[in-house]
N, C-alpha and C positions, 0 to 999 in steps of 0.2 A: 195688526201686529201689536203685541203687548209692549207697553212702554213703562218707563220708570222716571220719577222725578224725586230728587233729594234736596232737602233744605237743612242747612247746618248753622246753628246759632251758637255763638260764643261771646260771653260778656265778662271782661275783667273788671270794668269800672261801671258803677251805677250812680245815679244822680243823688248826691249827698243832701241836696235840699229836700228831696222827697223822702229818702230813706233814713237820713241821719248818718252818723259816723259808722263806717264799716271797714272791714279789712279787704283791701283790693286783692284780687286773684292774680296769679302769675301766668297761668297756662290755659285758661278757658278759651281764649282766642285760638291758641295752638290746637287745642282739642278739636275745635270746629274745623280748622283747616285739615287736620289729620283725618277726621271723619269724612271730609269731602274727598280726600285722596283715597280713602277706603271705598267710597261709593264709585269712584272712577275705576278702581281695581276690580269692582264687581260689575263693570260695564254699564253703569248709569251714564246716560248721555246728556241729560239735562239736570244741572245741579246749581244751587244757589248758596253762597256763603254770606251769612249775616253776622259778621264778626269784625267790625272795624274798631281798632283801638282808639281812634280819634272821635268817631261818631258811632258809639255803640247802638245796636238796633233798639228801636222802640216797639211798643205793643202793636202799633199800626203796621209797621214793617213786617212783623211776623204774621199777623192776621191776614194782611193783603196777600202775602206769598202763599199761604195755605189755601186761601179762597181761590187764588189763581189755579192751584193744583186741582181743587175740587171741581172746577169747571172743565178742566182738560182731561182728567183721567177717567177711563171707562172701565167696564166690567173686565176683571182679570189684570188690570194695571196695578202698579205698586207705588206707594209714596213712602219714602224714608225721611223721617224728621229726627234730627239729633239736637240736643241742647247741652251746653256746659256753662255753668255759672252758679250764682247764689240761688238757693231755694228757701222758701219760708212756709209757714202754716198760718191760716186764719180760722176762726171759729166757723163751722160749717153753715153755709147759707141755704142748703137744700136738705137732703136726707143724711148727709154725712156728719160725723162728729167733727171732722176737720176738713177744710179744703187745703190742698197742697198748691203752692204757687211757684212760678218762675219769677225771678226778680229781673225784669227787663229794665232798660235805662230809665223810662219815664214812670213805670208803675208795675205792680205785680199782675201777672196774668194767671187767672184762676184755672184750676184743672177743669172746672165745668165749662169754661169758655172753649177749651180745647176739645172737650167731649162733644160740645155742640157742633164745632167745626167738623169733627169726624162724622157726625150724623148727616152732614150735607153732601157727602160723597155718594156717587152712584153705587147701586147694588153691585157686589162682587169686587169692589176695589179693596186691595190689601193695604193696610197701613202698619208700618213698623216704626215704632216710636221709642227712642232711646234717650234717657235723661240722666246726665251726670251732675246731680245737684243734691243738696240736703233735702230730707223729707220727701223724697221723690217716689216712694214705694207704690202709691196709688195715684200718681199724677194723671192717670187715665180716667179718674173719677169713678169710684165705686161706692156702693152703700156699705159694703163690708170693708174692714181694714185688716190686712193680714200682718199685724204688727205686734210688737211688744208695747205694753202700756206705759212703760217708764223710760225716760231718757237715761242714758248712761254717761258716766264721766269718762272721758277718753284721755289716754296718755298721748300727748301731742309732741312730736319732734319739733325742734325750733324752725325747721324749714317747711313744715307741713302747714297748709292753710285750709281752714274749714269753709265749706261752700254754703254758709248760711249767714244771716244777719246776726248781730249781737243778741244773744239769748233767743234767737229764732223768733223774734217778736214781730209777726206780720200784722197782728190785730191793731197794734198801736199806730201803724202806718195807715191802715184803713180808717181809723177814727180821726187821725190827723188830717186826712184828705177826703172828707165825705163827698165833696163836689166831683171827685174823680170816680170813686168806687160805688156810690149809691146808684148812679145811672147804669153802670155796668151790671150790677146785681139785679136791678129792676128789669133791664133788657133781657137778661138771662131767664128770669122768671116768666116773662112774656113768651120767650122762645120755647120754653118748656111747655107752657100751656098750648101754644100753637102746634106743637109736635104731637099733642094728644097723649103724651107719656108722663109718667110720674117722676121719672129720673132720666138723665141723659143716657145712661147705660141702656135703658129700654129703647130709647130713640135710635141708638146705634144698631141694636139688634133688629128692630123693625125695618130699618133701611136695608139690611143685608150686607153691611160693611163688615169686614174682618179686621180686627185690631189686635196687634201684639205689642205690649209695652215691656221693655226691659230697662230697669232703673238701677241706679248706683247703690241704693240702700233702702231700708224700710222707712216708713213714714216718720218714726220718732228717732231716726238715726241721722248721723252726720256723714256726708261724703267729704273726702279730703283730696287735696292734690299734693303731690310729692315732688320729685326731682324735675321731671319734664312734662308731665301730664297730670290730669286727674287720675287717681289710682284706678278707678273703674275704667276710664278710657284706655289707660295703659294695659289693663288686663284684657279688655276687648280686642285691642290691636294684636296683642300677643297670641290670642286664640285664633284670630282670623288669619294672620300672616304666618303663624307657626314659629316666630322668633320674637325676642324681646325688643330688638331695635331693627325694624325692617328698613331696607334701603328704599330711597325714593323711587316710586314707580313699581314697587314690588306687587306681585299678584297674590291674591288670597289663596291659602292652601287648605283651609277648613272645608270639609266636604259633608259635614253632618247637617241635621235639621235644627230647628229653633230650640227644641227641648234640650238637645245635647249641647248646643252652643251656649245656652243660658247656664247649664250646669258647669261647663268648663270655665266660663267667665266668672261665675260665682266662686268657684274653687280658688282661682288665682287672686281674685279681689280679696278674699278672706285671708289668703297667705300674706298679702301685702298689708292689709289692715284688718285684723280679726274682729274689730268692732263695727265693720261696715258690711252688711249682708245684702247683696243685690236681690231684687224682686222681679218676678215675671207675672204679668196679668194678661189674660186673653179674653176678648169680648167679641161676640158676633155669632150668627148662625153658621154652623159648620166651620168654625174657626180652626177646628182640628185639621182640616184640609190644608190650611195655611201653615199650621205648626209643623207638619211633617215635610214641608218643602225644604230644599236646600237654602241655607241662610243667604239673604241678599239676592236671591234668584229673581231676575226680572221675568 
């Protein structure tokens, strides 16, 4: 019997000792809880919420939960992972110009770390990966970047909060904490060698895993939150439920595939914030078979 696991990460506050001063988010934890509700509405039976306001999740919490899923899911099963929080960029450590990162409470989690984790799943597993954070366009780790090359200045409403660190400066954090990041990078390089691949995208394709990533913005863009959610999460909920403010326990009404879903979410996101264009990336052999399935279908 086909099964699904969903993991929902939301972080309003990150460690100031590690990151320096930053603007707290208001709704990232709510985004994670709302996405867990969405997973329930799509009949996911096993789900995990890593979104505690008092004890925000750390990198080990996220990695451990994904590794648990990699051991349990088999050919044809599906993993749904959602993230809402601050995002950053660092200078690329492998083939990319830049690595995109999630800002977890204790440290930045690199896109290549996630790509390695996707490559550990069994052949035929479907992974849907949704990221509501700044610089998240290719958080799935690609060599190409489907992005604009210059950052834009955004008009910011007083209640709108940006889901990135001040100046988006992830590199300074890496340099400040070499004892944390150098071992992570060296470990990734060894894992890449062990996989016999030149990039993690290739390792994913060799394994036969199918990955679809839908993210809040392009790599050099900011994702924002507004009145009740991240703008991207609000748009995604509206498309899935068919209304702006779904009642608790509502069922999803969207019947289309991933391509149509992404286009609808992009349209509403751009209506809410014209400077934030969602991105969709697909990796894997015959990933098109996954793309034409009904969204969130187990």
